[in-house]
C-alpha positions as a Python dict, from the first residue, in 0.01 Angstrom:
ca = {
    (1, 'M'): (0, 0, 0),
    (2, 'G'): (124, 323, -156),
    (3, 'N'): (173, 692, -104),
    (4, 'N'): (-31, 1005, -173),
    (5, 'F'): (73, 1347, -297),
    (6, 'Y'): (-216, 1596, -267),
    (7, 'G'): (-294, 1948, -367),
    (8, 'G'): (-617, 2145, -362),
    (9, 'G'): (-847, 1845, -337),
    (10, 'D'): (-665, 1657, -615),
    (11, 'G'): (-413, 1382, -566),
    (12, 'L'): (-160, 1145, -707),
    (13, 'Y'): (-154, 796, -559),
    (14, 'L'): (164, 601, -629),
    (15, 'S'): (268, 247, -548),
    (16, 'N'): (581, 212, -340),
    (17, 'G'): (795, 139, -645),
    (18, 'A'): (646, 429, -839),
    (19, 'T'): (707, 658, -540),
    (20, 'A'): (1074, 558, -528),
    (21, 'A'): (1119, 638, -899),
    (22, 'F'): (922, 965, -863),
    (23, 'V'): (1143, 1079, -575),
    (24, 'D'): (1463, 968, -751),
    (25, 'V'): (1398, 1169, -1067),
    (26, 'L'): (1284, 1475, -869),
    (27, 'M'): (1597, 1459, -651),
    (28, 'L'): (1818, 1456, -961),
    (29, 'A'): (1639, 1767, -1087),
    (30, 'V'): (1604, 1964, -763),
    (31, 'T'): (1973, 1922, -684),
    (32, 'D'): (2072, 2100, -1004),
    (33, 'L'): (1824, 2388, -966),
    (34, 'V'): (1851, 2494, -600),
    (35, 'E'): (1953, 2857, -545),
    (36, 'E'): (1746, 3014, -269),
    (37, 'P'): (1697, 2900, 94),
    (38, 'W'): (1338, 2794, 15),
    (39, 'D'): (1465, 2566, -262),
    (40, 'Y'): (1680, 2375, -12),
    (41, 'R'): (1377, 2334, 215),
    (42, 'F'): (1179, 2188, -76),
    (43, 'A'): (1473, 1957, -155),
    (44, 'A'): (1462, 1840, 208),
    (45, 'L'): (1091, 1765, 173),
    (46, 'L'): (1167, 1549, -131),
    (47, 'A'): (1457, 1376, 47),
    (48, 'L'): (1224, 1295, 337),
    (49, 'Q'): (1012, 1088, 98),
    (50, 'D'): (1280, 816, 113),
    (51, 'Q'): (1085, 498, 188),
    (52, 'N'): (1402, 306, 267),
    (53, 'V'): (1428, 519, 580),
    (54, 'M'): (1071, 630, 648),
    (55, 'G'): (905, 299, 558),
    (56, 'R'): (720, 171, 255),
    (57, 'G'): (384, 336, 215),
    (58, 'A'): (467, 593, 484),
    (59, 'V'): (554, 899, 275),
    (60, 'G'): (373, 1160, 68),
    (61, 'F'): (274, 1519, 128),
    (62, 'D'): (0, 1773, 74),
    (63, 'L'): (78, 2099, -104),
    (64, 'E'): (-128, 2270, 167),
    (65, 'D'): (139, 2174, 422),
    (66, 'I'): (412, 2360, 234),
    (67, 'D'): (517, 2704, 352),
    (68, 'W'): (496, 2877, 13),
    (69, 'G'): (592, 3216, 160),
    (70, 'T'): (409, 3521, 288),
    (71, 'S'): (393, 3754, -11),
    (72, 'P'): (224, 3679, -344),
    (73, 'E'): (560, 3732, -516),
    (74, 'E'): (737, 3485, -289),
    (75, 'Q'): (459, 3230, -330),
    (76, 'A'): (464, 3263, -710),
    (77, 'R'): (843, 3228, -718),
    (78, 'N'): (835, 2914, -503),
    (79, 'K'): (555, 2754, -703),
    (80, 'D'): (750, 2832, -1021),
    (81, 'F'): (1052, 2659, -868),
    (82, 'V'): (852, 2339, -806),
    (83, 'L'): (726, 2354, -1165),
    (84, 'R'): (1079, 2406, -1300),
    (85, 'V'): (1203, 2108, -1099),
    (86, 'T'): (919, 1897, -1235),
    (87, 'D'): (985, 2015, -1591),
    (88, 'L'): (1356, 1937, -1563),
    (89, 'A'): (1272, 1589, -1438),
    (90, 'L'): (1024, 1551, -1726),
    (91, 'N'): (1311, 1625, -1964),
    (92, 'R'): (1480, 1311, -1825),
    (93, 'H'): (1755, 1514, -1661),
    (94, 'R'): (2030, 1274, -1542),
    (95, 'W'): (1804, 969, -1585),
    (96, 'D'): (2097, 800, -1758),
    (97, 'E'): (2261, 784, -1414),
    (98, 'L'): (1985, 559, -1278),
    (99, 'D'): (2046, 185, -1271),
    (100, 'Y'): (1688, 124, -1384),
    (101, 'D'): (1434, 263, -1629),
    (102, 'P'): (1170, 472, -1447),
    (103, 'A'): (909, 360, -1701),
    (104, 'F'): (608, 546, -1562),
    (105, 'A'): (784, 839, -1396),
    (106, 'A'): (705, 1080, -1683),
    (107, 'D'): (331, 1009, -1648),
    (108, 'H'): (349, 1067, -1273),
    (109, 'L'): (548, 1387, -1317),
    (110, 'R'): (292, 1520, -1568),
    (111, 'R'): (12, 1444, -1321),
    (112, 'F'): (205, 1611, -1037),
    (113, 'R'): (269, 1913, -1259),
    (114, 'T'): (-104, 1942, -1328),
    (115, 'I'): (-180, 1931, -954),
    (116, 'V'): (83, 2195, -871),
    (117, 'T'): (-28, 2420, -1158),
    (118, 'A'): (-392, 2409, -1047),
    (119, 'Y'): (-311, 2455, -679),
    (120, 'T'): (-412, 2794, -536),
    (121, 'L'): (-145, 2928, -304),
    (122, 'T'): (-235, 3077, 32),
    (123, 'S'): (-38, 3214, 326),
    (124, 'R'): (-13, 3000, 637),
    (125, 'D'): (-78, 3258, 908),
    (126, 'D'): (-270, 3026, 1138),
    (127, 'G'): (40, 2896, 1319),
    (128, 'S'): (-57, 2539, 1240),
    (129, 'S'): (202, 2266, 1223),
    (130, 'M'): (332, 2194, 875),
    (131, 'A'): (524, 1894, 745),
    (132, 'F'): (748, 2130, 547),
    (133, 'P'): (1110, 2134, 671),
    (134, 'G'): (1219, 2455, 843),
    (135, 'H'): (1524, 2661, 755),
    (136, 'E'): (1739, 2463, 999),
    (137, 'E'): (1631, 2138, 830),
    (138, 'A'): (1708, 2242, 472),
    (139, 'A'): (1891, 1989, 254),
    (140, 'M'): (2227, 2165, 239),
    (141, 'A'): (2450, 1855, 236),
    (142, 'S'): (2535, 1680, -86),
    (143, 'C'): (2618, 1315, -139),
    (144, 'A'): (2959, 1312, -307),
    (145, 'R'): (2900, 971, -463),
    (146, 'H'): (2562, 1044, -624),
    (147, 'R'): (2586, 1424, -653),
    (148, 'V'): (2241, 1488, -505),
    (149, 'L'): (2127, 1664, -191),
    (150, 'S'): (2075, 1447, 113),
    (151, 'A'): (1852, 1466, 417),
    (152, 'L'): (2126, 1533, 669),
    (153, 'P'): (2090, 1572, 965),
    (154, 'Y'): (1809, 1314, 951),
    (155, 'W'): (2023, 1029, 820),
    (156, 'E'): (2355, 959, 654),
    (157, 'G'): (2338, 942, 276),
    (158, 'C'): (2099, 1031, -2),
    (159, 'V'): (1798, 846, -148),
    (160, 'F'): (2034, 650, -373),
    (161, 'C'): (2266, 548, -87),
    (162, 'T'): (1979, 418, 126),
    (163, 'A'): (1842, 216, -166),
    (164, 'R'): (2151, -6, -165),
}
């Protein structure tokens, strides 16, 4: 059992353990880069990948379900944000704070980066339901202990708190 992260017909399948490490290193990076409201929504999407709350093998997302924005400029800016988060994680940002070595996380991040880079952005004007958190669900709360954004109001604590 594992989890899938898709984009444009391509995908990254991760075991449950690999998913946990992938989410951990992305949360460390996204927390330190958020600036705009959309960034906090993306951080919430990452926080919602917490298998300790959602269930093992029950997470993952498709880039097509993300509200990238309505204008080409907005879409490009948001895609660039995801790439910057991924790049910061690839640079092992704050990995020294982990109590384990995410041995394969860099390989998974490189694969995810390739998928995001190749993904063609489109507007979502069809009114369809998306798994992307709305403005009211943005990850605005921060865990004081771990200094990362958390998925409040969904649950108390961040991905590191729920792992304990």
